[in-house]
N, C-alpha and C positions, 0 to 999 in steps of 0.2 A: 472470208479468207486470207489469209496472213500476208502480210505487208510485202513481204520475201518473194511470194507468188509474184504479188502485183507488179513489184520492180521485176520480176525473169520475163511475165506477161510483155510490159513493156515495151520490155529491151529486147524480143524473140519481134516484135509487131513491128513496132516502133525506128527501132537501131538501140543502140545507146545513146548520144550523143542525143539523140532528138526525143526520143523518149523520156528524158530529163526534160530537157527545153521544153518542152509539150505540158508532164507535169507542176514546174516552177512560175510558167510563162502564160499558158492557152488558158483563158475562161470560159468554162461551160457552160453554157444556158441550163441543162439541165438540171448543177448545183448553187442556179443560182447568180450566176455571175461568176463565181469564184473559182479558180485556181483547183487543181485536182490534190494543189499541195495540201494550198486553205483548207478546202471541202475536210480531207484526210486527219489532220491537225486538230480541226473542229469536232472531233467523231462522224463520221463518215464512214459506213465500208471500206473498203479499199476494191470490194467488191461493185461496189456501185459507183465508186468510182469510174472502172474499169469499163465498166459497161456506156457512161455518159459517155465517156470518150470513140471506146467503138462506135455507138450512130452518130458523134460526131462527124469522124474521119470514113466513114461508111465500110468499117469493113464488114465481111460477110460476117453472118448472126454464127455460122460452125464454129468462130475464132474467138468465141465472146463466151 
């Protein structure tokens, strides 16, 4: 998944401000307690970050 597609999904699902905040401030257990931004910076595929966030915030699987 491209980073631009990931950002679009984040903004569509969570809103621009909340999506950006979740990405930079929320620690994701499935990613070793890292934030989404830190995980992506470390080389984790944005798709993996998207799925982990969706799981933590109970986003219906149909939107993953």
